C-alpha positions in Angstrom: 3.5 6.3 14.5 3.1 9.9 15.6 1.0 11.7 18.3 -2.2 13.6 17.5 -4.7 12.1 19.9 -5.2 10.8 23.4 -7.4 7.7 23.2 -8.6 4.8 21.2 -11.7 2.8 20.7 -12.4 -1.0 20.5 -14.3 -2.5 17.5 -16.0 -5.9 17.6 -17.5 -5.7 14.1 -21.1 -5.4 13.1 -23.9 -7.2 14.9 -24.5 -9.4 11.8 -20.7 -9.9 11.2 -18.8 -9.9 14.5 -15.0 -10.3 14.6 -12.4 -10.5 17.5 -11.9 -7.3 19.5 -9.3 -4.9 17.9 -8.1 -1.6 19.4 -8.3 1.2 16.8 -6.8 4.7 17.0 -9.4 7.3 17.8 -9.9 8.9 14.4 -9.4 5.8 12.3 -11.7 3.1 10.9 -11.5 -0.6 11.7 -9.2 -2.3 9.1 -11.4 -5.4 9.3 -15.0 -4.1 9.0 -14.4 -0.4 8.1 -16.6 0.8 11.0 -15.5 4.0 12.7 -16.3 4.9 16.3 -19.5 6.7 15.3 -20.8 3.9 13.1 -24.0 1.9 14.0 -23.5 -1.6 15.3 -25.9 -3.0 12.7 -25.4 -3.1 8.9 -29.2 -2.9 8.3 -29.9 0.2 6.3 -32.4 2.7 7.6 -35.7 3.2 5.8 -36.6 6.3 3.9 -38.2 9.1 6.0 -42.0 8.8 5.9 -42.4 12.1 4.2 -40.2 11.0 1.2 -42.1 7.7 1.0 -45.5 9.5 0.9 -44.4 12.0 -1.7 -43.0 9.3 -3.9 -46.1 7.2 -3.8 -48.2 10.3 -4.6 -46.0 11.1 -7.6 -46.1 7.5 -8.9 -49.9 7.5 -8.5 -50.1 10.8 -10.5 -47.8 9.4 -13.3 -49.7 6.1 -13.5 -48.2 3.2 -15.3 -45.4 5.2 -16.8 -44.4 6.2 -13.2 -44.1 2.6 -12.1 -42.1 1.8 -15.2 -39.6 4.6 -14.4 -39.4 3.4 -10.8 -38.8 -0.2 -11.9 -36.1 0.9 -14.3 -34.4 3.0 -11.7 -34.4 0.3 -9.0 -33.2 -2.3 -11.5 -30.2 -0.1 -12.4 -29.3 0.3 -8.7 -29.4 -3.4 -8.1 -27.0 -4.1 -11.0 -24.1 -2.2 -9.2 -22.1 -5.1 -7.6 -21.2 -5.0 -3.9 -17.9 -6.2 -2.6 -19.6 -9.3 -1.2 -21.3 -10.0 -4.5 -17.9 -9.7 -6.3 -16.2 -12.0 -3.9 -19.0 -14.6 -4.1 -19.7 -14.6 -7.8 -16.3 -14.1 -9.4 -14.5 -17.4 -9.3 -13.1 -18.0 -12.8 -9.5 -16.9 -12.2 -7.1 -19.6 -11.1 -8.8 -20.3 -7.8 -7.6 -22.9 -5.3 -9.5 -26.0 -4.2 -9.3 -25.5 -0.4 -11.1 -22.4 1.0 -10.5 -20.3 -2.1 -11.6 -17.2 -0.1 -8.2 -17.3 1.6 -6.3 -16.6 -1.6 -6.2 -13.7 -4.1 -4.4 -12.5 -7.1 -6.9 -9.7 -7.5 -10.1 -11.8 -7.9 -11.3 -10.8 -4.4 -10.2 -8.7 -1.5 -9.1 -10.2 1.8 -10.0 -7.0 3.5 -13.7 -6.6 2.6 -14.3 -4.1 5.3 -12.3 -1.5 3.5 -14.7 0.2 1.1 -13.1 1.2 -2.2 -15.4 1.3 -5.2 -12.6 1.5 -7.8 -10.9 -1.5 -6.2 -14.2 -3.4 -6.6 -14.6 -2.3 -10.3 -11.0 -3.2 -10.9 -11.6 -6.7 -9.5 -14.5 -7.1 -12.0 -12.4 -5.9 -14.9 -9.5 -8.2 -13.9 -11.9 -11.2 -13.8 -13.2 -10.3 -17.3 -9.6 -10.3 -18.6 -9.9 -6.5 -19.3 -6.4 -5.8 -17.9 -6.1 -2.3 -19.3 -9.2 -1.2 -17.6 -8.2 -3.1 -14.4 -4.9 -1.2 -14.4 -6.7 2.2 -14.6 -9.2 1.3 -11.9 -6.7 -0.2 -9.5 -4.5 2.9 -10.0 -7.5 5.1 -8.9 -8.0 2.7 -6.0 -4.4 3.3 -4.9 -4.9 7.0 -5.1 -8.0 6.8 -3.0 -6.2 4.9 -0.2 -2.4 5.1 -0.6 -1.9 3.3 2.8 -3.6 0.1 1.5 -1.0 -2.4 0.3 -3.5 -4.9 -1.1 -4.7 -2.5 -3.8 -1.1 -1.6 -4.8 -0.5 -5.4 -5.2 -3.6 -5.7 -7.3 -2.5 -2.8 -9.5 0.9 -4.4 -10.1 -0.7 -7.8 -10.7 -2.9 -6.2 -13.4 0.2 -4.7 -15.0 2.0 -8.0 -14.8 -1.0 -9.8 -16.5 -1.3 -7.1 -19.1 2.4 -7.6 -19.9 1.8 -11.4 -20.0 3.8 -14.3 -18.6 4.4 -12.9 -15.1 6.8 -14.1 -12.5 4.7 -15.2 -9.5 5.5 -15.3 -5.8 3.1 -15.9 -2.9 3.0 -14.1 0.4 1.3 -15.7 3.4 0.0 -13.4 6.1 -2.3 -13.6 9.2 -5.4 -11.6 8.1 -7.4 -13.1 10.9 -6.5 -11.9 14.4 -3.3 -10.1 13.4 -4.6 -7.8 10.6 -2.1 -5.1 11.5 0.9 -7.5 11.1 -0.6 -8.7 7.9 -0.8 -5.3 6.4 2.7 -4.4 7.6 4.1 -7.4 5.8 2.1 -6.7 2.7 3.5 -3.1 2.5 7.0 -4.4 2.3 6.1 -6.9 -0.4 4.0 -4.4 -2.3 6.7 -1.7 -2.2 9.3 -4.1 -3.6 6.9 -5.4 -6.3 6.0 -1.9 -7.4 9.6 -0.8 -7.5 10.5 -3.8 -9.7 7.5 -3.5 -12.0 7.7 0.2 -12.7 11.4 -0.2 -13.6 10.4 -2.7 -16.3 10.9 -6.0 -14.5 13.3 -8.6 -16.1 13.3 -10.3 -19.4 10.0 -8.7 -20.4 8.3 -10.2 -17.3 6.8 -8.3 -14.3 6.1 -9.6 -10.8 2.7 -11.0 -9.7 1.9 -11.6 -6.0 -0.6 -14.2 -4.7 -1.8 -13.2 -1.2 -2.8 -16.0 1.1 -4.2 -15.9 4.6 -3.4 -18.6 7.2 -4.5 -16.6 10.3 -1.2 -17.7 12.0 -2.9 -21.1 12.5 -0.4 -24.0 11.9 -3.2 -26.3 10.6 -4.3 -23.6 8.1 -0.7 -22.8 7.3 -0.1 -26.4 6.2 -3.2 -26.4 4.0 -2.3 -23.1 2.5 1.2 -24.4 1.7 -0.3 -27.5 0.0 -2.4 -25.4 -2.2 0.5 -23.1 -3.1 2.9 -26.0 -4.1 0.2 -27.4 -6.4 0.1 -24.1 -8.4 3.0 -24.4 -10.9 3.1 -20.7 -11.5 4.3 -20.0 -7.9 8.1 -19.8 -7.7 8.6 -19.2 -4.0 6.9 -18.0 -0.8 7.4 -15.0 1.4 6.1 -15.9 4.9 4.7 -17.1 7.1 4.3 -14.7 10.1 4.5 -16.7 13.3 7.2 -19.4 13.8 4.6 -22.1 14.4 2.9 -21.3 11.1 6.2 -21.1 9.3 7.2 -24.5 10.6 3.9 -26.1 9.4 4.4 -24.5 5.9 8.1 -25.4 5.8 7.4 -29.1 6.1 5.3 -28.9 2.9 7.7 -26.6 0.9 10.6 -29.0 1.6 8.7 -31.8 -0.1 8.2 -29.6 -3.2 11.6 -28.1 -3.3 10.1 -24.6 -3.2 12.0 -21.8 -1.4 10.4 -19.8 1.5 11.8 -16.7 3.0 10.3 -15.7 6.3 10.5 -12.0 7.2 9.2 -12.4 10.7 9.7 -16.0 12.0 12.7 -16.1 14.4 12.5 -19.5 16.1 15.8 -21.4 16.0 13.9 -24.6 15.4 13.2 -23.4 11.8 15.8 -25.2 9.6 15.7 -26.8 6.2 17.1 -27.0 2.7 14.5 -24.5 1.4 14.3 -22.2 4.4 15.7 -18.6 4.5 14.9 -15.6 6.6 15.6 -11.9 6.5 15.0 -11.4 10.2 17.8 -12.3 12.8 17.0 -15.5 14.6 16.1 -15.9 18.3 19.7 -17.0 18.9 20.9 -13.6 17.9 18.2 -11.8 19.8 18.7 -13.9 22.9 22.5 -13.3 22.9 22.0 -9.5 22.4 19.6 -9.2 25.3 21.8 -11.4 27.6 24.8 -9.1 26.8 22.7 -6.0 27.6 21.5 -7.3 30.9 24.9 -8.4 32.0 27.2 -5.7 30.6 25.0 -2.6 30.5 22.6 -3.1 33.3 25.1 -5.1 35.5 22.3 -7.5 36.7 22.8 -11.2 37.5 19.4 -12.4 38.6 16.4 -12.6 36.3 12.9 -14.2 35.9 11.7 -15.4 32.5 8.0 -15.2 31.4 7.3 -17.3 28.3 4.9 -19.8 26.6 6.4 -23.3 26.6 3.9 -24.2 23.8 5.2 -21.6 21.4 8.1 -22.3 19.1 9.1 -18.6 19.1 8.7 -18.1 22.8 10.6 -21.3 23.8 13.3 -20.6 21.3 13.9 -17.0 22.5 14.0 -18.0 26.2 16.4 -20.8 25.5 18.7 -18.5 23.5 18.7 -16.0 26.3 19.3 -18.6 29.1 22.1 -20.2 27.1 23.9 -16.8 26.7 23.2 -15.3 30.1 26.1 -15.6 32.6 23.9 -14.8 35.6 21.1 -16.8 37.4 17.6 -17.4 36.0 15.8 -17.7 39.3 12.5 -18.8 37.8 10.8 -19.6 34.5 7.0 -18.9 34.4 4.5 -20.2 32.0 2.6 -17.0 31.0 0.0 -19.0 29.0 -1.6 -20.4 32.2 -5.2 -19.3 32.3 -5.1 -18.7 36.0 -1.8 -16.8 36.0 -1.7 -14.1 38.8 0.7 -11.5 37.5 0.9 -9.7 40.9 1.8 -12.8 42.8 4.4 -13.9 40.3 6.1 -10.5 40.1 6.1 -10.2 43.9 7.5 -13.7 44.5 10.2 -13.1 41.9 11.3 -9.9 43.6 11.0 -10.8 47.3 11.8 -14.5 47.2 13.9 -14.9 44.1 15.6 -11.6 44.4 15.2 -11.1 40.7 16.3 -7.8 39.2 14.9 -8.0 35.7 12.0 -9.7 34.0 12.5 -11.2 30.5 9.2 -11.1 28.7 9.0 -13.5 25.8 5.3 -13.9 24.9 4.0 -15.4 21.6 1.6 -13.2 19.6 -1.4 -14.7 21.5 -0.2 -13.7 24.9 1.2 -10.2 24.5 -1.7 -8.9 26.6 -0.3 -10.8 29.6 2.8 -8.7 29.5 0.7 -5.6 30.2 -0.6 -7.3 33.4 2.9 -8.1 34.4 4.1 -4.6 33.7 1.2 -3.1 35.7 2.0 -5.4 38.7 5.6 -4.4 38.5 4.7 -0.7 38.4 2.8 -1.1 41.6 6.0 -1.8 43.5 8.2 1.0 44.8 10.8 2.3 42.3 13.7 0.6 43.9 12.0 -2.8 44.0 10.8 -2.8 40.4 12.1 -5.2 37.8 13.8 -4.0 34.7 11.6 -5.1 31.8 13.3 -6.7 28.8 11.5 -8.3 25.8 11.4 -9.7 22.3 10.1 -8.3 19.0 6.6 -9.6 19.5 6.1 -6.7 21.9 7.1 -4.1 19.3 3.6 -2.7 18.6 1.4 0.3 19.2 -0.7 -1.7 21.6 2.2 -2.3 23.9 2.6 1.4 24.3 -1.1 2.4 24.3 -2.3 -0.3 26.7 0.9 -0.3 28.9 1.4 3.4 29.2 3.6 4.4 32.2 3.9 0.7 33.2 6.0 -0.1 30.2 8.2 2.9 30.4 11.8 1.7 30.2 10.9 -1.6 28.5 13.8 -2.6 26.3 13.2 -4.8 23.2 15.4 -6.5 20.7 14.1 -5.8 17.2 15.5 -6.6 13.7 15.2 -3.1 12.3 14.4 0.4 13.6 13.4 3.6 11.8 15.8 5.8 13.8 18.9 3.9 12.6 21.1 5.8 10.3 21.3 3.0 7.7 17.4 3.0 7.5 16.9 6.5 6.4 16.7 5.9 2.6 14.1 3.2 3.1 12.2 5.4 5.6 12.0 8.2 3.0 10.8 5.8 0.3 8.3 4.2 2.6 6.9 7.6 3.7 6.5 8.6 0.1 4.8 5.4 -0.7 2.6 5.0 2.3 2.3 8.4 3.8 3.9 7.5 7.2 6.6 5.6 9.0 7.0 1.8 8.4 8.2 -0.7 10.9 10.5 -3.8 11.0 7.9 -6.2 9.6 7.6 -4.0 6.5 11.3 -3.6 6.2 12.0 -7.4 6.5 9.2 -8.2 4.1 10.7 -5.8 1.6 14.1 -7.4 1.9 12.6 -10.9 1.5 10.9 -9.8 -1.7 14.1 -8.2 -2.9 16.0 -11.4 -2.3 13.6 -13.3 -4.5 13.8 -10.7 -7.2 17.6 -10.8 -7.2 17.3 -14.6 -7.7 15.3 -14.3 -10.9 17.2 -15.4 -14.0 16.7 -15.9 -17.8 15.0 -19.2 -17.2 13.5 -18.8 -13.8 12.2 -21.9 -12.0 11.7 -23.1 -8.4 15.0 -24.9 -8.5 16.9 -22.0 -10.1 15.6 -19.6 -7.5 16.6 -22.0 -4.7 20.1 -22.2 -6.1 20.4 -18.5 -6.6 19.2 -17.6 -3.1 22.2 -19.4 -1.7 24.4 -17.0 -3.6 22.4 -13.8 -3.3 24.1 -10.6 -2.1 22.1 -7.4 -1.8 23.8 -4.1 -1.0 22.4 -1.7 1.5 21.0 0.4 -1.3 18.9 -2.5 -2.5 17.4 -3.3 0.9 15.8 -1.6 3.9 19.2 -0.6 5.2 21.5 -3.5 5.8 23.1 -5.9 3.3 21.5 -9.3 2.7 23.5 -12.4 2.4 22.5 -15.8 3.6 24.6 -18.4 5.5 24.6 -22.0 4.5 21.6 -22.5 6.9 19.6 -19.7 5.3 20.3 -17.2 8.1 20.8 -13.5 7.4 24.1 -12.2 8.5 22.9 -9.4 10.8 22.2 -8.6 14.4 19.2 -7.2 16.2 18.8 -3.6 17.4 17.8 -2.5 21.0 15.0 0.0 21.5 13.5 1.4 24.6 9.9 2.7 25.5 10.2 6.3 26.7 8.1 9.4 26.9 8.0 10.9 23.4 10.2 8.6 21.5 11.1 8.5 17.8 8.3 6.1 16.8 5.1 6.8 18.7 1.4 5.9 18.2 -1.0 8.8 17.7 -2.9 8.0 21.0 0.1 7.5 23.3 2.5 9.7 25.2 5.1 6.9 24.9 7.2 5.8 22.0 10.3 3.8 21.1 13.7 5.2 20.7 17.1 3.7 19.9 19.2 2.4 22.8 22.6 4.0 22.3 24.2 3.7 25.7 
């Protein structure tokens, strides 16, 4: 994030192909449909100007039959150039899955069709035809055309892996629907680790191939995606899922198959199993860190908690905080209520409950409610306002751009931060690869992929990887900054970092005056 503009725009997709509202930075295109703020709302192409049509008809009439023949040949040639949609619909011969094949890709389709990239589309066609050499060259050009797109870098490396033959294959499950930014952040970490591994020659003459799957953060879809993945004998392990609820649904399936999963973003303490690992600190660690901060640094002893009792993540985080907090939780409020009145709840918490801080633990679906709470809090006088404390779900550009002054001072517990001294080598590599700063989802996804790579052996199998992960030790030079070693329960031995929303800040969106900085006091 950096700051070059003052506003944003909202995209709802094309009239013919609508999608959920997504806030886009002012000078950028929508990552879902590729519209920019000046694009028409319809995909229907405009007709030729009348003057051109009349001139063309006159010319064809003058040329007679030969003119119509030339016209026919010309238009036929144009129609033979495949569109992205045509490629996705017609190319199905590469190892497709039985349930909703459009949710999976090794390179046979894009999961981000709104991003126009002709070389990517030609690379897809070459890959499907088994022309791996040509696919490598075309995907390489696609990467050069959009260096910030992790999907095309994965496709490039997949083509390299298939050209080498007998690839080692992992899957990554991301929420393309609804949480496209989180999906791409996770994919950047996976792609960076894959690329680093492949260009260094891989291991035992084998390179790494990645299957991308989309579960939309929906537990029902997550279970079905997992069932498809375990049926694919080439897949050795899974990176994902994103939300804790989706990870729980997938974990139940992977347990049955004995296939390891490493989640880079799911923090719920309810996630436990023989095949479960994560590179992100759990909610237990985050809750304890925040409780210590409120008690020891802020010297506060009365708080109100806003959370969603129907979310594994939200419930887990609020329980972890409450169990570690030595003060008094005056009230717990269900922020998923459709008729929630943020102003009333904030006022009653302050004037009746005498709360001094609000703990904000939304799931990914209710982060917008936090902005309402923050605005209601900002309407109080300075001495009456609640200190705002939250979990990593709120670490996003939208929190800063939508919240503005209302979220100034918000403190979050996050797994990783770009300003930390131990993160600088990874920051430099990420900036070189992607042309900008990366965030904790990218860092934790990189570490998850690195852990799997470390577990590869001379005769790699699902069972060998599972055994090796229990013994994996990654130094700080092999990760995004901190060592990786798992406990017997699959937990990473690390603790969260506290960051604060301030004017300026080390990490700041282009269209915001506010950013996040490391809490050092």
